[in-house]
ZADO-1210 file (C-alpha; in nm, 4 decimals, padded with zeros to 6 digits):
<atoms>
<atom x="01.8366" y="00.2836" z="03.0648" code="MET" pos="1"/>
<atom x="01.4619" y="00.2593" z="03.1223" code="ILE" pos="2"/>
<atom x="01.1969" y="00.2657" z="02.8514" code="PRO" pos="3"/>
<atom x="00.9828" y="00.5773" z="02.8083" code="PRO" pos="4"/>
<atom x="00.6775" y="00.6176" z="03.0277" code="ASP" pos="5"/>
<atom x="00.4057" y="00.3885" z="02.8805" code="PRO" pos="6"/>
<atom x="00.1433" y="00.6488" z="02.9697" code="GLU" pos="7"/>
<atom x="00.3036" y="00.9059" z="02.7400" code="THR" pos="8"/>
<atom x="00.1029" y="00.9313" z="02.4146" code="PRO" pos="9"/>
<atom x="00.2717" y="00.8291" z="02.0878" code="ARG" pos="10"/>
<atom x="00.5791" y="00.6776" z="02.2534" code="LYS" pos="11"/>
<atom x="00.6976" y="00.3413" z="02.1284" code="ASN" pos="12"/>
<atom x="00.7777" y="00.1647" z="02.4546" code="TRP" pos="13"/>
<atom x="00.7252" y="-00.2055" z="02.3804" code="LEU" pos="14"/>
<atom x="01.0488" y="-00.4020" z="02.3593" code="GLY" pos="15"/>
<atom x="01.3296" y="-00.5520" z="02.5671" code="HIS" pos="16"/>
<atom x="01.6799" y="-00.4862" z="02.7004" code="PHE" pos="17"/>
<atom x="01.9939" y="-00.6229" z="02.5309" code="GLU" pos="18"/>
<atom x="02.3519" y="-00.6263" z="02.6534" code="THR" pos="19"/>
<atom x="02.5891" y="-00.4388" z="02.4251" code="ARG" pos="20"/>
<atom x="02.9537" y="-00.3486" z="02.4699" code="TYR" pos="21"/>
<atom x="03.1463" y="-00.0258" z="02.4272" code="SER" pos="22"/>
<atom x="03.4801" y="-00.0109" z="02.2395" code="ALA" pos="23"/>
<atom x="03.6559" y="-00.0667" z="02.5736" code="ALA" pos="24"/>
<atom x="03.4439" y="-00.3719" z="02.6505" code="GLY" pos="25"/>
<atom x="03.2121" y="-00.2076" z="02.9033" code="VAL" pos="26"/>
<atom x="02.8763" y="-00.3931" z="02.9152" code="PRO" pos="27"/>
<atom x="02.5761" y="-00.1648" z="02.8616" code="LEU" pos="28"/>
<atom x="02.2053" y="-00.2442" z="02.8719" code="ARG" pos="29"/>
<atom x="02.0287" y="-00.0977" z="02.5694" code="ALA" pos="30"/>
<atom x="01.6551" y="-00.0749" z="02.5110" code="TRP" pos="31"/>
<atom x="01.5507" y="-00.2378" z="02.1823" code="VAL" pos="32"/>
<atom x="01.2049" y="-00.1831" z="02.0418" code="ARG" pos="33"/>
<atom x="00.9895" y="-00.4863" z="01.9667" code="ALA" pos="34"/>
<atom x="00.9680" y="-00.6051" z="01.6088" code="MET" pos="35"/>
<atom x="00.6137" y="-00.5256" z="01.4946" code="PRO" pos="36"/>
<atom x="00.3737" y="-00.8176" z="01.4575" code="LYS" pos="37"/>
<atom x="00.1343" y="-00.7488" z="01.1749" code="LEU" pos="38"/>
<atom x="-00.2089" y="-00.9047" z="01.1084" code="PRO" pos="39"/>
<atom x="-00.1542" y="-01.2184" z="00.8987" code="ASP" pos="40"/>
<atom x="-00.4800" y="-01.1605" z="00.7117" code="LEU" pos="41"/>
<atom x="-00.3434" y="-00.8361" z="00.5681" code="LEU" pos="42"/>
<atom x="-00.1539" y="-01.0335" z="00.3023" code="GLN" pos="43"/>
<atom x="-00.4886" y="-01.1283" z="00.1462" code="TYR" pos="44"/>
<atom x="-00.5569" y="-00.7649" z="00.0616" code="SER" pos="45"/>
<atom x="-00.2956" y="-00.7823" z="-00.2161" code="ILE" pos="46"/>
<atom x="-00.3651" y="-00.8520" z="-00.5831" code="VAL" pos="47"/>
<atom x="-00.1350" y="-00.8315" z="-00.8849" code="TYR" pos="48"/>
<atom x="-00.2048" y="-00.6338" z="-01.2015" code="LEU" pos="49"/>
<atom x="-00.0878" y="-00.7972" z="-01.5250" code="LEU" pos="50"/>
<atom x="-00.0873" y="-00.6741" z="-01.8852" code="PRO" pos="51"/>
<atom x="-00.3563" y="-00.8385" z="-02.0938" code="ARG" pos="52"/>
<atom x="-00.2519" y="-01.1768" z="-02.2428" code="SER" pos="53"/>
<atom x="00.0460" y="-01.2038" z="-02.0051" code="GLU" pos="54"/>
<atom x="00.0775" y="-01.5412" z="-01.8234" code="PRO" pos="55"/>
<atom x="00.0090" y="-01.5485" z="-01.4486" code="GLU" pos="56"/>
<atom x="00.3781" y="-01.5949" z="-01.3716" code="GLU" pos="57"/>
<atom x="00.4695" y="-01.2754" z="-01.5590" code="SER" pos="58"/>
<atom x="00.6712" y="-01.0190" z="-01.3622" code="THR" pos="59"/>
<atom x="00.5378" y="-00.7265" z="-01.5639" code="ARG" pos="60"/>
<atom x="00.2673" y="-00.4944" z="-01.4359" code="GLY" pos="61"/>
<atom x="00.2208" y="-00.3775" z="-01.0780" code="GLY" pos="62"/>
<atom x="00.0589" y="-00.4319" z="-00.7413" code="THR" pos="63"/>
<atom x="-00.2952" y="-00.3542" z="-00.6277" code="GLY" pos="64"/>
<atom x="-00.4979" y="-00.3983" z="-00.3132" code="PHE" pos="65"/>
<atom x="-00.8576" y="-00.4530" z="-00.2095" code="LEU" pos="66"/>
<atom x="-01.0375" y="-00.1544" z="-00.0571" code="PHE" pos="67"/>
<atom x="-01.3770" y="-00.1799" z="00.1103" code="SER" pos="68"/>
<atom x="-01.6378" y="00.0986" z="00.1140" code="VAL" pos="69"/>
<atom x="-01.9535" y="00.0655" z="00.3242" code="LEU" pos="70"/>
<atom x="-02.2860" y="00.0521" z="00.1457" code="ARG" pos="71"/>
<atom x="-02.4831" y="00.3656" z="00.2205" code="GLU" pos="72"/>
<atom x="-02.8424" y="00.2499" z="00.1685" code="LYS" pos="73"/>
<atom x="-02.8994" y="-00.1150" z="00.0955" code="ARG" pos="74"/>
<atom x="-02.7247" y="-00.4154" z="00.2431" code="ARG" pos="75"/>
<atom x="-02.8461" y="-00.7204" z="00.0571" code="THR" pos="76"/>
<atom x="-02.7482" y="-01.0862" z="00.0711" code="GLY" pos="77"/>
<atom x="-02.5288" y="-01.0378" z="00.3753" code="GLY" pos="78"/>
<atom x="-02.3153" y="-00.7776" z="00.2006" code="ARG" pos="79"/>
<atom x="-02.2366" y="-00.4562" z="00.3834" code="ILE" pos="80"/>
<atom x="-01.9710" y="-00.3052" z="00.1592" code="SER" pos="81"/>
<atom x="-01.8471" y="-00.2497" z="-00.1938" code="HIS" pos="82"/>
<atom x="-01.5099" y="-00.3923" z="-00.2934" code="LEU" pos="83"/>
<atom x="-01.2590" y="-00.1989" z="-00.5033" code="TYR" pos="84"/>
<atom x="-00.9242" y="-00.2947" z="-00.6527" code="VAL" pos="85"/>
<atom x="-00.6895" y="00.0024" z="-00.6134" code="VAL" pos="86"/>
<atom x="-00.3621" y="00.0634" z="-00.7966" code="THR" pos="87"/>
<atom x="-00.1805" y="00.3394" z="-00.9882" code="ASN" pos="88"/>
<atom x="-00.3099" y="00.5243" z="-01.2920" code="HIS" pos="89"/>
<atom x="00.0175" y="00.4523" z="-01.4737" code="HIS" pos="90"/>
<atom x="-00.0127" y="00.0780" z="-01.4015" code="VAL" pos="91"/>
<atom x="-00.3436" y="00.0409" z="-01.5889" code="VAL" pos="92"/>
<atom x="-00.2670" y="00.2999" z="-01.8602" code="THR" pos="93"/>
<atom x="00.1037" y="00.3183" z="-01.9465" code="ALA" pos="94"/>
<atom x="00.1690" y="-00.0437" z="-01.8453" code="SER" pos="95"/>
<atom x="-00.1732" y="-00.1578" z="-01.9729" code="GLN" pos="96"/>
<atom x="-00.1959" y="-00.3899" z="-01.6722" code="ALA" pos="97"/>
<atom x="-00.5727" y="-00.4281" z="-01.6445" code="THR" pos="98"/>
<atom x="-00.5891" y="-00.8015" z="-01.5652" code="THR" pos="99"/>
<atom x="-00.6334" y="-00.8731" z="-01.1932" code="ILE" pos="100"/>
<atom x="-00.4668" y="-01.1778" z="-01.0409" code="ARG" pos="101"/>
<atom x="-00.6240" y="-01.2764" z="-00.7092" code="ILE" pos="102"/>
<atom x="-00.5968" y="-01.5637" z="-00.4591" code="ASN" pos="103"/>
<atom x="-00.8795" y="-01.8157" z="-00.4325" code="THR" pos="104"/>
<atom x="-01.0082" y="-02.0062" z="-00.1303" code="LYS" pos="105"/>
<atom x="-00.9084" y="-02.3272" z="-00.3112" code="ALA" pos="106"/>
<atom x="-00.5393" y="-02.2402" z="-00.2729" code="GLY" pos="107"/>
<atom x="-00.4814" y="-02.1236" z="-00.6314" code="LYS" pos="108"/>
<atom x="-00.5176" y="-01.7950" z="-00.8168" code="THR" pos="109"/>
<atom x="-00.7672" y="-01.6649" z="-01.0670" code="ASP" pos="110"/>
<atom x="-00.7357" y="-01.3867" z="-01.3244" code="THR" pos="111"/>
<atom x="-01.0058" y="-01.1304" z="-01.3970" code="ILE" pos="112"/>
<atom x="-00.9853" y="-00.9424" z="-01.7257" code="ALA" pos="113"/>
<atom x="-01.1053" y="-00.5814" z="-01.7161" code="THR" pos="114"/>
<atom x="-01.1237" y="-00.2965" z="-01.9646" code="THR" pos="115"/>
<atom x="-00.9688" y="00.0440" z="-01.9034" code="LEU" pos="116"/>
<atom x="-01.3004" y="00.2258" z="-01.9413" code="ASP" pos="117"/>
<atom x="-01.4348" y="00.0413" z="-01.6339" code="ALA" pos="118"/>
<atom x="-01.1711" y="00.1954" z="-01.4057" code="TRP" pos="119"/>
<atom x="-01.2027" y="00.5158" z="-01.2061" code="LEU" pos="120"/>
<atom x="-00.8964" y="00.7151" z="-01.3086" code="LEU" pos="121"/>
<atom x="-00.7135" y="01.0011" z="-01.1380" code="ASP" pos="122"/>
<atom x="-00.4050" y="01.0907" z="-01.3395" code="GLU" pos="123"/>
<atom x="-00.3286" y="01.3944" z="-01.1225" code="GLU" pos="124"/>
<atom x="-00.2693" y="01.1740" z="-00.8153" code="ASN" pos="125"/>
<atom x="-00.1720" y="00.8562" z="-01.0051" code="ASP" pos="126"/>
<atom x="-00.4637" y="00.6520" z="-00.8725" code="LEU" pos="127"/>
<atom x="-00.7014" y="00.4003" z="-01.0290" code="ALA" pos="128"/>
<atom x="-00.9885" y="00.2027" z="-00.8750" code="ALA" pos="129"/>
<atom x="-01.2037" y="-00.0786" z="-01.0137" code="TYR" pos="130"/>
<atom x="-01.5358" y="-00.1818" z="-00.8578" code="LEU" pos="131"/>
<atom x="-01.5099" y="-00.5603" z="-00.8225" code="LEU" pos="132"/>
<atom x="-01.8534" y="-00.7251" z="-00.8333" code="ARG" pos="133"/>
<atom x="-01.8140" y="-01.0867" z="-00.7286" code="THR" pos="134"/>
<atom x="-02.0770" y="-01.3606" z="-00.6879" code="PRO" pos="135"/>
<atom x="-02.2098" y="-01.4368" z="-00.3414" code="TYR" pos="136"/>
<atom x="-02.0564" y="-01.6241" z="-00.1744" code="PRO" pos="137"/>
<atom x="-01.7407" y="-01.5439" z="-00.3700" code="HIS" pos="138"/>
<atom x="-01.4537" y="-01.7910" z="-00.4294" code="PRO" pos="139"/>
<atom x="-01.1719" y="-01.5498" z="-00.3446" code="TYR" pos="140"/>
<atom x="-00.9526" y="-01.5313" z="-00.0368" code="GLN" pos="141"/>
<atom x="-00.9709" y="-01.1654" z="00.0500" code="THR" pos="142"/>
<atom x="-00.9137" y="-00.9233" z="00.3355" code="GLN" pos="143"/>
<atom x="-00.9909" y="-00.5711" z="00.2231" code="ALA" pos="144"/>
<atom x="-00.8404" y="-00.2536" z="00.3629" code="VAL" pos="145"/>
<atom x="-01.1337" y="-00.0721" z="00.5223" code="LEU" pos="146"/>
<atom x="-01.2137" y="00.2796" z="00.4085" code="ALA" pos="147"/>
<atom x="-01.2398" y="00.3980" z="00.7694" code="TRP" pos="148"/>
<atom x="-00.8950" y="00.2560" z="00.8503" code="ASP" pos="149"/>
<atom x="-00.7172" y="00.5245" z="00.6506" code="THR" pos="150"/>
<atom x="-00.5166" y="00.8176" z="00.7819" code="VAL" pos="151"/>
<atom x="-00.6979" y="01.1523" z="00.7416" code="PRO" pos="152"/>
<atom x="-00.5092" y="01.4682" z="00.6575" code="GLU" pos="153"/>
<atom x="-00.5779" y="01.6208" z="00.9987" code="GLU" pos="154"/>
<atom x="-00.3879" y="01.3350" z="01.1689" code="ALA" pos="155"/>
<atom x="-00.0641" y="01.5070" z="01.0667" code="PHE" pos="156"/>
<atom x="-00.1278" y="01.8159" z="01.2706" code="GLN" pos="157"/>
<atom x="00.1099" y="01.8899" z="01.5567" code="ILE" pos="158"/>
<atom x="00.0925" y="01.6120" z="01.8148" code="GLY" pos="159"/>
<atom x="-00.0359" y="01.3512" z="01.5716" code="GLY" pos="160"/>
<atom x="00.1505" y="01.1471" z="01.3134" code="TYR" pos="161"/>
<atom x="00.4593" y="01.2965" z="01.1524" code="GLY" pos="162"/>
<atom x="00.8203" y="01.2600" z="01.0504" code="LEU" pos="163"/>
<atom x="00.9888" y="00.9399" z="01.1620" code="GLY" pos="164"/>
<atom x="00.6721" y="00.7392" z="01.2186" code="ASP" pos="165"/>
<atom x="00.7089" y="00.3742" z="01.1265" code="GLU" pos="166"/>
<atom x="00.5642" y="00.2478" z="00.7986" code="CYS" pos="167"/>
<atom x="00.5542" y="-00.0702" z="00.5994" code="PHE" pos="168"/>
<atom x="00.4636" y="-00.1512" z="00.2418" code="VAL" pos="169"/>
<atom x="00.3067" y="-00.4768" z="00.1257" code="LEU" pos="170"/>
<atom x="00.3666" y="-00.5558" z="-00.2399" code="GLY" pos="171"/>
<atom x="00.5057" y="-00.7610" z="-00.5229" code="ARG" pos="172"/>
<atom x="00.8647" y="-00.8832" z="-00.4963" code="PHE" pos="173"/>
<atom x="00.9027" y="-01.0186" z="-00.8496" code="THR" pos="174"/>
<atom x="01.1960" y="-01.2464" z="-00.7624" code="HIS" pos="175"/>
<atom x="00.9596" y="-01.4430" z="-00.5378" code="HIS" pos="176"/>
<atom x="00.6048" y="-01.3288" z="-00.6091" code="GLN" pos="177"/>
<atom x="00.4413" y="-01.6708" z="-00.5825" code="GLY" pos="178"/>
<atom x="00.3717" y="-01.9244" z="-00.8549" code="ARG" pos="179"/>
<atom x="00.0653" y="-02.1111" z="-00.7313" code="GLU" pos="180"/>
<atom x="-00.0543" y="-01.8234" z="-00.5127" code="ARG" pos="181"/>
<atom x="00.0101" y="-01.4548" z="-00.4618" code="ILE" pos="182"/>
<atom x="00.2817" y="-01.4179" z="-00.1976" code="ILE" pos="183"/>
<atom x="00.3338" y="-01.0503" z="-00.1162" code="PRO" pos="184"/>
<atom x="00.6467" y="-00.9205" z="00.0522" code="SER" pos="185"/>
<atom x="00.6871" y="-00.6712" z="00.3379" code="LEU" pos="186"/>
<atom x="00.9352" y="-00.3858" z="00.3581" code="HIS" pos="187"/>
<atom x="00.9707" y="-00.1474" z="00.6502" code="PHE" pos="188"/>
<atom x="01.0633" y="00.2189" z="00.6741" code="GLY" pos="189"/>
<atom x="00.9757" y="00.5601" z="00.8127" code="ASN" pos="190"/>
<atom x="00.7984" y="00.8765" z="00.7052" code="VAL" pos="191"/>
<atom x="01.0764" y="01.0977" z="00.5685" code="ALA" pos="192"/>
<atom x="00.8930" y="01.3905" z="00.4058" code="VAL" pos="193"/>
<atom x="00.5384" y="01.5185" z="00.4517" code="LEU" pos="194"/>
<atom x="00.3249" y="01.6219" z="00.1495" code="PRO" pos="195"/>
<atom x="00.3893" y="01.9933" z="00.1873" code="GLU" pos="196"/>
<atom x="00.5197" y="02.0552" z="-00.1652" code="GLU" pos="197"/>
<atom x="00.4496" y="01.8638" z="-00.4885" code="PRO" pos="198"/>
<atom x="00.6924" y="01.6056" z="-00.6230" code="ILE" pos="199"/>
<atom x="00.7574" y="01.5675" z="-00.9953" code="ARG" pos="200"/>
<atom x="00.6119" y="01.2461" z="-01.1373" code="HIS" pos="201"/>
<atom x="00.7779" y="01.0601" z="-01.4251" code="ASP" pos="202"/>
<atom x="00.4754" y="01.1520" z="-01.6381" code="ASP" pos="203"/>
<atom x="00.5720" y="01.5179" z="-01.6040" code="GLY" pos="204"/>
<atom x="00.3144" y="01.6481" z="-01.3561" code="HIS" pos="205"/>
<atom x="00.3445" y="01.7182" z="-00.9843" code="ASP" pos="206"/>
<atom x="00.1836" y="01.5206" z="-00.6996" code="ILE" pos="207"/>
<atom x="00.1573" y="01.6176" z="-00.3357" code="TYR" pos="208"/>
<atom x="00.3096" y="01.3043" z="-00.1831" code="SER" pos="209"/>
<atom x="00.4748" y="01.1548" z="00.1199" code="PHE" pos="210"/>
<atom x="00.8292" y="01.0312" z="00.0895" code="LEU" pos="211"/>
<atom x="00.8916" y="00.7137" z="00.2872" code="VAL" pos="212"/>
<atom x="01.2444" y="00.5879" z="00.3486" code="ASP" pos="213"/>
<atom x="01.1708" y="00.2263" z="00.2669" code="ILE" pos="214"/>
<atom x="01.5277" y="00.1242" z="00.1717" code="ARG" pos="215"/>
<atom x="01.4195" y="-00.0761" z="-00.1298" code="TYR" pos="216"/>
<atom x="01.3504" y="-00.0206" z="-00.4985" code="SER" pos="217"/>
<atom x="01.1549" y="-00.2276" z="-00.7484" code="GLN" pos="218"/>
<atom x="00.9121" y="-00.1178" z="-01.0153" code="SER" pos="219"/>
<atom x="00.6451" y="-00.3843" z="-00.9464" code="ALA" pos="220"/>
<atom x="00.5673" y="-00.2189" z="-00.6122" code="TYR" pos="221"/>
<atom x="00.3756" y="00.0529" z="-00.7946" code="SER" pos="222"/>
<atom x="00.0205" y="00.0483" z="-00.6585" code="GLY" pos="223"/>
<atom x="00.1173" y="-00.1096" z="-00.3260" code="SER" pos="224"/>
<atom x="-00.0559" y="00.0020" z="-00.0056" code="PRO" pos="225"/>
<atom x="00.1673" y="00.1812" z="00.2448" code="VAL" pos="226"/>
<atom x="00.0627" y="00.1633" z="00.6093" code="PHE" pos="227"/>
<atom x="00.1450" y="00.3529" z="00.9256" code="LEU" pos="228"/>
<atom x="00.2134" y="00.1205" z="01.2152" code="TYR" pos="229"/>
<atom x="00.1080" y="00.1869" z="01.5740" code="ASP" pos="230"/>
<atom x="00.2553" y="-00.0780" z="01.8064" code="PRO" pos="231"/>
<atom x="-00.0009" y="-00.2496" z="02.0320" code="PRO" pos="232"/>
<atom x="-00.0487" y="-00.0807" z="02.3663" code="GLY" pos="233"/>
<atom x="00.0103" y="00.2701" z="02.2380" code="GLU" pos="234"/>
<atom x="-00.2541" y="00.5409" z="02.2144" code="PRO" pos="235"/>
<atom x="-00.3259" y="00.6072" z="01.8479" code="SER" pos="236"/>
<atom x="-00.2917" y="00.9512" z="01.6958" code="ALA" pos="237"/>
<atom x="-00.6324" y="00.8806" z="01.5460" code="LEU" pos="238"/>
<atom x="-00.7950" y="00.8726" z="01.8892" code="GLY" pos="239"/>
<atom x="-01.1080" y="00.6597" z="01.9059" code="THR" pos="240"/>
<atom x="-01.1541" y="00.6063" z="01.5310" code="ARG" pos="241"/>
<atom x="-01.3025" y="00.2689" z="01.4355" code="ARG" pos="242"/>
<atom x="-01.1072" y="-00.0199" z="01.2977" code="GLY" pos="243"/>
<atom x="-00.7912" y="-00.2136" z="01.3769" code="LEU" pos="244"/>
<atom x="-00.4323" y="-00.1020" z="01.3373" code="LYS" pos="245"/>
<atom x="-00.2424" y="-00.0495" z="01.1094" code="PRO" pos="246"/>
<atom x="-00.3781" y="00.2443" z="00.9086" code="TYR" pos="247"/>
<atom x="-00.3477" y="00.3112" z="00.5361" code="LEU" pos="248"/>
<atom x="-00.1071" y="00.6006" z="00.4748" code="LEU" pos="249"/>
<atom x="-00.1420" y="00.5960" z="00.0972" code="GLY" pos="250"/>
<atom x="-00.0512" y="00.4305" z="-00.2327" code="VAL" pos="251"/>
<atom x="00.3038" y="00.3913" z="-00.3648" code="CYS" pos="252"/>
<atom x="00.3524" y="00.5457" z="-00.7087" code="TRP" pos="253"/>
<atom x="00.7281" y="00.5282" z="-00.7513" code="GLY" pos="254"/>
<atom x="01.0816" y="00.4968" z="-00.6199" code="MET" pos="255"/>
<atom x="01.3636" y="00.7433" z="-00.6766" code="PHE" pos="256"/>
<atom x="01.6930" y="00.6195" z="-00.8184" code="SER" pos="257"/>
<atom x="02.0274" y="00.7787" z="-00.8937" code="ARG" pos="258"/>
<atom x="02.3297" y="00.6874" z="-01.1058" code="TYR" pos="259"/>
<atom x="02.6859" y="00.6626" z="-00.9775" code="GLU" pos="260"/>
<atom x="02.9736" y="00.7159" z="-01.2173" code="GLN" pos="261"/>
<atom x="03.1813" y="00.4079" z="-01.2979" code="VAL" pos="262"/>
<atom x="03.5487" y="00.4788" z="-01.2234" code="VAL" pos="263"/>
<atom x="03.8779" y="00.3070" z="-01.2829" code="ASN" pos="264"/>
<atom x="03.9674" y="00.1426" z="-00.9506" code="VAL" pos="265"/>
<atom x="04.3387" y="00.2187" z="-01.0026" code="LYS" pos="266"/>
<atom x="04.3200" y="00.5803" z="-01.1174" code="THR" pos="267"/>
<atom x="03.9799" y="00.6808" z="-00.9784" code="ASP" pos="268"/>
<atom x="03.9109" y="00.8397" z="-01.3168" code="GLU" pos="269"/>
<atom x="03.5584" y="00.8206" z="-01.4732" code="PRO" pos="270"/>
<atom x="03.5085" y="00.5468" z="-01.7327" code="VAL" pos="271"/>
<atom x="03.3216" y="00.6963" z="-02.0274" code="GLY" pos="272"/>
<atom x="02.9503" y="00.7521" z="-01.9792" code="ALA" pos="273"/>
<atom x="02.9009" y="00.4367" z="-01.7729" code="TRP" pos="274"/>
<atom x="02.6977" y="00.4537" z="-01.4551" code="GLY" pos="275"/>
<atom x="02.5456" y="00.2182" z="-01.1985" code="VAL" pos="276"/>
<atom x="02.1823" y="00.2652" z="-01.1045" code="LYS" pos="277"/>
<atom x="02.1320" y="00.2834" z="-00.7288" code="ARG" pos="278"/>
<atom x="01.8235" y="00.3294" z="-00.5175" code="THR" pos="279"/>
<atom x="01.7852" y="00.6344" z="-00.2971" code="THR" pos="280"/>
<atom x="01.5521" y="00.4332" z="-00.0741" code="GLY" pos="281"/>
<atom x="01.2826" y="00.6986" z="-00.1091" code="MET" pos="282"/>
<atom x="00.9313" y="00.5824" z="-00.2020" code="MET" pos="283"/>
<atom x="00.6711" y="00.8342" z="-00.3220" code="ALA" pos="284"/>
<atom x="00.3247" y="00.7793" z="-00.1740" code="VAL" pos="285"/>
<atom x="-00.0052" y="00.9418" z="-00.2720" code="THR" pos="286"/>
<atom x="-00.1934" y="01.0251" z="00.0521" code="PRO" pos="287"/>
<atom x="-00.4897" y="00.8042" z="00.1433" code="ALA" pos="288"/>
<atom x="-00.7258" y="01.1018" z="00.1533" code="TRP" pos="289"/>
<atom x="-00.6761" y="01.1399" z="-00.2230" code="LYS" pos="290"/>
<atom x="-00.8105" y="00.7864" z="-00.2653" code="LEU" pos="291"/>
<atom x="-01.1198" y="00.8880" z="-00.0672" code="HIS" pos="292"/>
<atom x="-01.1690" y="01.1809" z="-00.3053" code="GLU" pos="293"/>
<atom x="-01.1526" y="00.9444" z="-00.6023" code="LEU" pos="294"/>
<atom x="-01.4032" y="00.6867" z="-00.4779" code="ILE" pos="295"/>
<atom x="-01.6398" y="00.9590" z="-00.3582" code="ASN" pos="296"/>
<atom x="-01.6698" y="01.1269" z="-00.6954" code="ARG" pos="297"/>
<atom x="-02.0335" y="01.1642" z="-00.8045" code="PRO" pos="298"/>
<atom x="-01.9897" y="00.9106" z="-01.0862" code="GLU" pos="299"/>
<atom x="-01.8461" y="00.6538" z="-00.8438" code="ALA" pos="300"/>
<atom x="-02.1280" y="00.7021" z="-00.5946" code="LYS" pos="301"/>
<atom x="-02.3777" y="00.6783" z="-00.8794" code="GLY" pos="302"/>
<atom x="-02.2451" y="00.3377" z="-00.9841" code="VAL" pos="303"/>
<atom x="-02.2575" y="00.2110" z="-00.6242" code="ARG" pos="304"/>
<atom x="-02.6176" y="00.3323" z="-00.5894" code="ASP" pos="305"/>
<atom x="-02.7071" y="00.1510" z="-00.9109" code="GLN" pos="306"/>
<atom x="-02.5469" y="-00.1702" z="-00.7819" code="VAL" pos="307"/>
<atom x="-02.7412" y="-00.1475" z="-00.4560" code="GLU" pos="308"/>
<atom x="-03.0704" y="-00.0831" z="-00.6358" code="GLU" pos="309"/>
<atom x="-03.0112" y="-00.3749" z="-00.8726" code="GLU" pos="310"/>
<atom x="-02.9205" y="-00.6162" z="-00.5918" code="GLU" pos="311"/>
<atom x="-03.2137" y="-00.5019" z="-00.3798" code="GLU" pos="312"/>
<atom x="-03.4434" y="-00.5861" z="-00.6689" code="LYS" pos="313"/>
<atom x="-03.2818" y="-00.9038" z="-00.8036" code="TYR" pos="314"/>
<atom x="-03.0415" y="-01.0092" z="-00.5289" code="GLY" pos="315"/>
<atom x="-02.6631" y="-01.0391" z="-00.5620" code="PRO" pos="316"/>
<atom x="-02.5166" y="-01.2619" z="-00.8333" code="PRO" pos="317"/>
<atom x="-02.4803" y="-01.6136" z="-00.6940" code="MET" pos="318"/>
<atom x="-02.1931" y="-01.8590" z="-00.7323" code="SER" pos="319"/>
<atom x="-02.2513" y="-02.1550" z="-00.9595" code="LEU" pos="320"/>
</atoms>
């Protein structure tokens, strides 16, 4: 077996051959794709969202990530972008998780208390964004997802991205989320369903969403960024767009579970109303272009303009 032609667009050809054996013991050489190597700095895009007054080690709340938007007019004090914390609407409202836990350059974490009225909210798409104004230079260890490194809707036209493309999610594994520092966890999967029809949200409304077969289920991953992965050496479906791979596919808003009836192992008869909750492996993801719509609302742009005018006049807030 030979790998696909490396000149063929959108073919994942990086990898190696392994010897495998048939049932009769015949040795066969099989092509195995390379395990993706992801940018180490990407882990510093993750923050945790905690309910107010909860300790830092709490497992309640959700995940968030840092999202960078270029300044349009004024670039003062070495700053060229605005920094947002992005998560789910239900994380900051229903879960009341409005306290941001973030890594510091000193190797610890800090918590930033916010109020709900300071968040940009989009209940329809289960999104929330908070404009994080830090001193300059700031004490936090951060690597924001860039606004231009997101997947546009047109990338899913025929010949671009689509079903089966590789994805990964970076979020909060509460069994080992980090005590001294935020330690996010990676899970891998594939695009299973495109956002062609709305999916019913637990809050009762419908959201046009991707379904990603991520083979994992945990509530604290709500608000996690989900990325499409293009292996190095492959032409990107996004052509010559700026930025580095991978690209933001969207924001996780939930996982789908099912219940299996408990049965008597001897008779195979159902045991009362008992059931075991199992994951379907399907993660619902709000498309990244919906996040762009949120942060480009007139009220959001107005706040960014006000920040730029203030910093042009007085300079950015400075660290102590």
